[in-house]
Wavefront OBJ file of the C-alpha trace (Angstrom):
o trace
v 1.435 58.453 6.501
v -0.055 60.124 9.655
v 1.549 58.806 12.671
v -0.948 56.979 15.016
v 0.253 55.895 18.418
v -1.645 54.298 21.357
v -1.302 53.745 25.170
v -3.151 50.664 26.020
v -3.032 49.887 29.605
v -5.044 47.090 31.570
v -7.079 48.370 34.295
v -6.011 45.878 36.894
v -4.416 48.394 39.248
v -2.814 51.825 39.309
v -0.924 53.712 36.564
v 2.690 52.596 37.514
v 5.831 54.546 36.472
v 6.694 52.313 33.619
v 3.285 52.659 32.149
v 3.511 56.381 32.497
v 6.781 56.406 30.729
v 5.309 54.272 27.761
v 2.352 56.801 27.653
v 4.731 59.615 27.615
v 7.025 58.318 24.863
v 3.882 57.305 22.749
v 2.237 60.706 23.292
v 5.606 62.558 22.607
v 6.226 60.569 19.331
v 2.726 61.372 18.062
v 3.310 65.256 18.813
v 6.763 65.139 17.235
v 5.393 63.969 13.984
v 2.122 65.919 14.101
v 0.171 62.501 14.508
v -2.583 61.186 16.775
v -2.351 59.778 20.263
v -4.845 57.231 21.320
v -6.004 56.041 24.742
v -7.230 52.498 24.721
v -8.370 50.523 27.795
v -7.929 46.833 27.595
v -10.298 45.716 30.124
v -11.037 42.118 28.982
v -9.581 40.541 32.172
v -12.897 40.697 33.930
v -11.722 39.010 37.139
v -9.060 41.884 37.625
v -10.290 44.925 36.031
v -12.094 47.475 37.924
v -13.721 50.931 37.447
v -11.506 52.172 40.139
v -8.418 51.143 38.224
v -9.793 52.668 35.095
v -10.381 55.898 36.996
v -6.767 55.827 38.495
v -5.339 55.475 34.806
v -7.282 58.382 33.663
v -6.420 60.544 36.771
v -2.724 59.788 36.274
v -2.908 60.735 32.524
v -4.642 63.821 33.413
v -2.113 64.826 36.109
v 0.736 64.279 33.722
v -1.060 66.404 31.207
v -0.923 63.558 28.411
v -4.008 64.477 26.721
v -5.335 61.928 24.153
v -6.615 62.694 20.797
v -9.045 59.829 20.465
v -10.675 57.584 23.088
v -10.616 56.198 25.594
v -11.783 53.150 23.777
v -12.915 50.095 25.970
v -12.333 46.630 24.612
v -15.345 45.334 26.368
v -17.441 47.639 24.199
v -15.973 46.052 21.154
v -16.944 42.437 21.568
v -19.206 42.313 18.448
v -16.325 43.518 16.393
v -13.843 40.817 17.824
v -16.556 38.090 17.242
v -17.122 39.224 13.770
v -13.368 38.837 12.920
v -13.310 35.475 14.537
v -16.098 34.486 12.191
v -14.249 35.734 9.204
v -11.003 33.896 10.183
v -12.924 30.680 10.882
v -14.395 31.014 7.307
v -11.065 31.845 5.703
v -9.464 28.737 7.490
v -6.895 30.899 9.470
v -8.630 29.965 12.595
v -10.387 26.723 13.832
v -12.423 25.188 16.702
v -10.510 23.152 19.328
v -12.220 20.798 21.598
v -9.341 19.756 23.734
v -10.083 20.030 27.477
v -7.844 22.187 29.748
v -6.729 18.826 31.284
v -5.947 17.331 27.876
v -4.026 20.611 26.788
v -1.974 20.358 30.110
v -1.155 16.720 29.544
v 0.167 17.814 26.015
v 2.306 20.346 27.506
v 3.677 18.039 30.185
v 4.572 15.559 27.440
v 6.585 18.067 25.669
v 8.369 19.183 28.938
v 9.159 15.525 29.667
v 10.889 15.295 26.261
v 12.824 18.372 26.903
v 10.873 20.544 24.497
v 9.033 23.807 24.812
v 5.550 23.026 26.288
v 2.745 23.810 23.804
v -0.618 22.679 22.282
v 0.133 19.776 19.868
v -2.435 20.529 17.128
v -4.769 17.757 17.774
v -7.792 19.751 16.302
v -5.758 21.629 13.626
v -7.145 20.888 10.269
v -4.837 19.891 7.547
v -5.299 18.309 4.179
v -5.829 14.552 4.405
v -6.043 14.695 8.311
v -8.988 13.059 10.055
v -10.026 14.996 13.272
v -11.160 13.271 16.327
v -14.945 12.982 16.911
v -16.481 16.133 18.420
v -17.309 15.648 22.108
v -21.016 16.218 22.589
v -20.735 17.982 25.934
v -17.897 20.338 25.308
v -17.754 24.098 23.937
v -14.852 24.546 21.862
v -12.187 27.458 21.960
v -11.009 29.090 18.789
v -7.438 28.717 17.934
v -5.309 30.916 15.519
v -3.644 28.732 12.787
v -0.279 29.869 13.153
v 2.337 29.237 10.475
v 4.115 26.056 11.100
v 7.335 27.057 9.344
v 9.315 30.282 8.656
v 10.094 33.059 10.878
v 8.566 36.430 12.355
v 10.997 39.176 12.064
v 10.857 42.986 12.724
v 13.199 45.783 13.006
v 12.415 46.922 16.586
v 12.603 50.649 16.905
v 14.595 50.366 20.170
v 16.006 46.919 20.179
v 17.063 46.594 16.494
v 16.328 43.365 14.449
v 14.550 40.604 16.306
v 13.782 37.224 14.774
v 11.421 34.446 16.324
v 10.852 31.020 14.719
v 7.199 30.202 14.147
v 8.163 26.808 15.713
v 8.483 28.640 19.011
v 4.832 29.565 18.698
v 1.867 27.238 19.148
v -1.731 27.883 17.896
v -2.830 30.579 20.183
v -6.381 30.461 21.528
v -8.161 33.738 20.282
v -11.732 32.984 21.749
v -12.621 31.063 24.833
v -15.521 28.656 25.217
v -17.980 31.482 26.017
v -16.994 33.356 22.924
v -14.984 36.110 24.755
v -11.814 36.986 22.914
v -8.207 36.678 24.280
v -5.588 39.329 24.717
v -3.319 39.118 21.798
v -6.177 38.723 19.432
v -7.893 41.875 20.785
v -4.853 43.899 20.596
v -4.193 42.830 17.015
v -7.747 43.695 15.797
v -7.684 47.068 17.699
v -4.366 48.145 16.218
v -5.700 47.278 12.932
v -9.074 49.021 13.237
v -7.354 52.147 15.022
v -4.799 52.347 12.153
v -2.061 52.266 14.700
v 1.309 53.014 12.852
v 3.837 52.763 15.751
v 3.504 50.579 18.873
v 5.749 51.657 21.853
v 5.437 49.436 24.695
v 7.515 47.631 27.524
v 10.013 44.829 26.573
v 7.757 42.398 28.434
v 5.608 42.424 25.244
v 8.334 41.165 22.956
v 6.978 37.652 23.134
v 3.492 38.931 22.219
v 4.630 40.661 19.196
v 5.327 37.714 16.823
v 1.814 36.256 17.768
v 0.200 39.690 17.019
v 2.083 40.001 13.712
v 0.979 36.576 12.549
v -2.691 37.478 13.442
v -2.434 40.883 11.580
v -0.944 39.141 8.592
v -3.674 36.558 8.519
v -6.357 39.201 8.497
v -4.762 41.271 5.853
v -3.721 44.191 8.051
v -1.001 46.661 7.579
v 1.778 45.988 10.212
v 2.601 48.836 12.706
v 6.286 49.332 13.626
v 7.259 48.062 17.039
v 9.455 49.547 19.710
v 9.984 47.732 22.966
v 11.272 49.902 25.902
v 13.595 48.535 28.445
v 12.215 48.156 31.981
v 12.786 50.572 34.783
v 14.876 49.144 37.773
v 15.090 50.297 41.402
v 18.386 51.702 42.576
v 19.439 48.220 43.760
v 19.106 46.963 40.197
v 16.025 44.891 40.793
v 12.624 45.332 38.960
v 10.883 48.436 40.319
v 8.438 47.395 43.139
v 6.757 48.858 46.077
v 9.779 48.105 48.129
v 11.596 50.836 46.361
v 9.002 53.409 47.492
v 6.044 54.794 45.374
v 5.398 52.979 42.188
v 1.933 54.425 41.339
v 2.005 57.793 39.656
v -0.752 59.296 41.663
v 1.307 58.628 44.912
v 3.523 61.495 43.585
v 1.204 64.454 43.765
v 0.234 63.346 47.188
v 3.923 63.489 48.199
v 4.233 66.991 46.908
v 5.903 66.266 43.337
v 4.855 68.540 40.337
v 3.762 66.944 37.079
v 6.430 68.632 35.101
v 9.190 67.400 37.311
v 7.816 63.849 36.816
v 7.477 64.114 33.149
v 11.009 65.560 32.789
v 12.537 62.807 34.927
v 10.474 60.031 33.142
v 11.602 61.345 29.741
v 15.233 60.900 30.646
v 14.581 57.286 31.868
v 15.794 55.739 28.655
v 16.322 58.553 26.259
v 18.695 61.486 26.088
v 19.261 64.621 24.077
v 22.966 65.363 24.461
v 23.758 66.428 28.102
v 20.192 68.112 28.518
v 18.859 67.463 31.946
v 16.002 70.271 32.228
v 13.730 70.914 29.461
v 10.009 71.528 28.883
v 7.469 69.264 27.223
v 7.595 71.405 24.240
v 11.284 70.996 23.830
v 10.836 67.223 24.423
v 8.258 66.819 21.768
v 10.457 68.797 19.259
v 13.532 66.691 20.164
v 12.057 63.337 20.582
v 12.759 60.500 18.249
v 13.840 56.871 18.809
v 17.482 57.089 17.702
v 18.510 58.268 21.154
v 16.749 55.395 23.131
v 18.688 53.337 25.376
v 18.531 49.675 24.937
v 19.650 48.912 28.533
v 17.230 49.167 31.499
v 16.965 52.410 33.353
v 17.347 52.932 37.175
v 15.038 54.891 38.957
v 16.572 57.542 41.311
v 14.383 59.413 43.902
v 17.084 61.905 44.614
v 17.374 62.960 41.138
v 13.533 63.326 40.766
v 13.664 65.373 44.082
v 16.357 67.577 42.504
v 14.211 68.184 39.403
v 11.119 68.871 41.510
v 13.082 71.546 43.479
v 14.020 73.155 40.194
v 10.374 73.372 39.063
v 8.980 74.432 42.431
v 11.564 77.425 42.136
v 10.325 78.116 38.804
v 6.576 77.688 39.552
v 4.120 80.649 39.935
v 3.629 81.336 43.748
v -0.160 81.456 43.174
v -0.084 78.191 41.764
v 2.136 76.924 44.803
v -0.524 78.531 47.173
v -3.354 76.441 45.762
v -1.291 73.277 46.181
v 0.024 73.949 49.637
v -3.012 75.533 51.278
v -5.098 72.218 51.845
v -2.219 70.491 53.571
v -1.624 73.595 55.676
v -5.305 73.820 56.699
v -4.970 70.167 57.660
v -2.202 71.285 60.054
v -4.297 73.984 61.655
v -3.156 76.874 59.601
v -4.983 80.098 60.412
v -4.800 82.419 57.345
v -6.989 85.208 58.643
v -4.733 88.449 59.578
v -1.761 86.635 58.206
v 0.739 87.163 55.454
v -0.286 86.543 51.893
v 0.386 82.848 51.212
v 1.867 83.428 47.702
v 4.368 85.813 49.165
v 5.563 83.519 51.962
v 5.825 80.562 49.455
v 7.975 82.819 47.313
v 10.232 83.251 50.114
v 10.357 79.684 51.252
v 10.570 77.830 48.061
v 14.228 78.072 47.282
v 15.218 75.104 49.548
v 12.457 72.741 49.570
v 12.147 69.622 47.475
v 8.159 68.993 47.517
v 5.111 70.840 47.925
v 4.751 69.002 51.389
v 8.151 70.449 52.542
v 7.053 73.886 51.335
v 3.659 73.646 53.246
v 5.434 72.549 56.326
v 8.005 75.314 56.036
v 5.373 77.997 55.474
v 3.465 77.027 58.693
v 5.598 79.237 60.741
v 3.748 82.114 59.455
v 0.245 80.721 60.120
v 0.283 79.366 63.680
v 0.792 80.956 67.022
v 4.503 80.760 68.088
v 5.370 78.365 71.107
v 9.150 78.847 71.420
v 10.778 76.268 73.955
v 11.423 77.800 77.305
v 14.990 76.692 77.254
v 15.572 78.341 74.004
v 14.019 81.706 75.295
v 16.103 81.556 78.401
v 19.458 80.999 76.207
v 18.627 83.878 73.682
v 16.420 86.274 75.271
v 18.930 87.404 77.647
v 19.142 90.542 79.895
v 21.928 91.772 77.681
v 19.759 91.448 74.595
v 16.291 92.805 75.995
v 17.328 96.685 75.730
v 18.337 96.132 72.030
v 14.974 94.303 71.324
v 12.913 97.026 73.116
v 14.892 99.727 71.016
v 14.213 97.799 67.822
v 10.712 97.552 68.767
v 10.546 101.277 69.155
v 12.142 101.563 65.662
v 9.444 99.223 64.320
v 6.599 101.451 65.203
v 7.660 104.215 62.942
v 10.104 102.975 60.354
v 9.194 102.414 56.649
v 7.977 98.797 56.346
v 10.419 97.449 53.610
v 13.197 95.018 53.743
v 15.746 97.755 53.105
v 14.493 100.166 55.918
v 14.209 97.222 58.421
v 17.616 95.941 57.717
v 19.134 99.421 58.328
v 17.261 99.757 61.436
v 18.570 96.330 62.716
v 21.944 97.355 61.973
v 21.697 100.776 63.759
v 20.374 98.975 66.766
v 23.263 96.364 66.761
v 25.833 99.184 66.448
v 24.225 101.083 69.259
v 24.375 98.203 71.679
v 27.508 96.669 70.619
v 25.876 93.446 69.394
v 26.310 91.078 66.413
v 23.485 90.022 64.161
v 22.891 86.515 65.545
v 22.469 88.029 69.085
v 19.473 90.015 67.948
v 18.035 87.838 65.135
v 17.815 84.696 67.160
v 15.465 86.057 69.859
v 13.638 87.797 67.225
v 13.044 84.643 65.410
v 11.784 82.861 68.497
v 9.304 85.649 69.456
v 7.997 85.866 65.845
v 8.009 82.032 64.875
v 8.755 80.023 67.935
v 11.820 78.562 66.050
v 15.550 79.458 65.225
v 15.609 78.455 61.585
v 13.917 80.951 59.300
v 14.685 82.774 56.137
v 16.492 86.017 56.385
v 15.125 87.911 59.452
v 14.355 91.155 57.571
v 12.333 89.196 54.972
v 10.333 87.321 57.691
v 9.630 90.837 59.434
v 8.295 92.278 56.042
v 5.988 89.268 55.477
v 4.546 89.525 59.224
v 3.731 93.040 58.920
v 4.001 95.749 61.464
v 1.189 95.024 63.592
v 2.052 91.318 64.260
v 5.770 92.074 64.706
v 5.160 94.658 67.511
v 2.384 92.486 69.230
v 4.656 89.438 69.409
v 7.736 91.444 70.485
v 5.771 93.382 73.141
v 4.106 90.009 74.372
v 7.658 88.399 74.648
v 9.354 91.411 76.320
l 1 2 3 4 5 6 7 8 9 10 11 12 13 14 15 16 17 18 19 20 21 22 23 24 25 26 27 28 29 30 31 32 33 34 35 36 37 38 39 40 41 42 43 44 45 46 47 48 49 50 51 52 53 54 55 56 57 58 59 60 61 62 63 64 65 66 67 68 69 70 71 72 73 74 75 76 77 78 79 80 81 82 83 84 85 86 87 88 89 90 91 92 93 94 95 96 97 98 99 100 101 102 103 104 105 106 107 108 109 110 111 112 113 114 115 116 117 118 119 120 121 122 123 124 125 126 127 128 129 130 131 132 133 134 135 136 137 138 139 140 141 142 143 144 145 146 147 148 149 150 151 152 153 154 155 156 157 158 159 160 161 162 163 164 165 166 167 168 169 170 171 172 173 174 175 176 177 178 179 180 181 182 183 184 185 186 187 188 189 190 191 192 193 194 195 196 197 198 199 200 201 202 203 204 205 206 207 208 209 210 211 212 213 214 215 216 217 218 219 220 221 222 223 224 225 226 227 228 229 230 231 232 233 234 235 236 237 238 239 240 241 242 243 244 245 246 247 248 249 250 251 252 253 254 255 256 257 258 259 260 261 262 263 264 265 266 267 268 269 270 271 272 273 274 275 276 277 278 279 280 281 282 283 284 285 286 287 288 289 290 291 292 293 294 295 296 297 298 299 300 301 302 303 304 305 306 307 308 309 310 311 312 313 314 315 316 317 318 319 320 321 322 323 324 325 326 327 328 329 330 331 332 333 334 335 336 337 338 339 340 341 342 343 344 345 346 347 348 349 350 351 352 353 354 355 356 357 358 359 360 361 362 363 364 365 366 367 368 369 370 371 372 373 374 375 376 377 378 379 380 381 382 383 384 385 386 387 388 389 390 391 392 393 394 395 396 397 398 399 400 401 402 403 404 405 406 407 408 409 410 411 412 413 414 415 416 417 418 419 420 421 422 423 424 425 426 427 428 429 430 431 432 433 434 435 436 437 438 439 440 441 442 443 444 445 446 447 448 449 450 451 452 453 454 455 456 457 458 459 460 461 462 463
């Protein structure tokens, strides 16, 4: 059997973190087994589905690097196929026309509620041997209902939760086609999974109640059942369902905030799955390791601090030229001037150790790409009469010294010794003159990046 998985979002909004994790697990399961990963857009909710939401889902998948092997397939382009299956089910007696109005159905549900029972459709139009159906209303278009089994149970061994059994008495006769002929969600999903030969369905545990309905439909049309695994939800740090009040929940908010896709993937992989104590791993490793035996059955908690820690790790590992491509647009928006300035990749290589996001990295690098404006009170505090001779001596050395970190460090130490000063007494005013601020990486590394001409010009202007 070739493993075939699918990610099937509804385009009613952005790609949220729970959906992204579902996509990741479905993708990794297919990759682990040498199978096929399918992208399917379930866009039958015409009132809420939008082209912008479809694009947001595709953008999110592309940013994460979760490439699909087939698709994207759109349910709205498969209407003829759904209608064909509806007609086959009507002919086979596994579906029937129902002429009950919405008000009549609601009245049925209310009667069940009043009796303390689960509200449901009462089967008025369900054909049974020896049953006389009501007269067909002349002015009413029918829905089509699935003839759900009245007795027995629906059972499956959930790949995450273990054995699950639901009585058919809990399920009423589901509407599978509306009065205008458009099919409904659970029916479309069942037909799609059949046609696309899906072998394993991994999805959020909010779909557990849909599964017995889909299993019964698949059995009625003679389809092979996929295996199902329902993933526990993702909670915020406060234990509540993840929502906007916890911060970003749309995947595409994270690149805007300066997160790398490999950090997000690594973090999402660990939200409900583990491989021993391994915290940091590549997607190649993840696909090699991934199976469902190490899935957690309990809800996972999203932790922004842990994501930021991982992002810092991947920023430190990232190629500096790639970081420059990511940081440059933000720096330009802040007024960065790159002409006659240090190479951006080299600067980011120096600055990336302590930042958690690309945004922080861009902010930190700005000190090399703007005219320094040191506060007068800091200049008065650090650029003292006692220090100026040492700065002048160091400027003189800078005119001829070899321009390397080692040579500049040695020159600094010689000037300090000659003037009886300690490193901060010379480094602080140097930082102010060169960058306008007191906090920078090591002063010798900063000097090397600025270059001889800039260092001399700014020192002479300050002295």
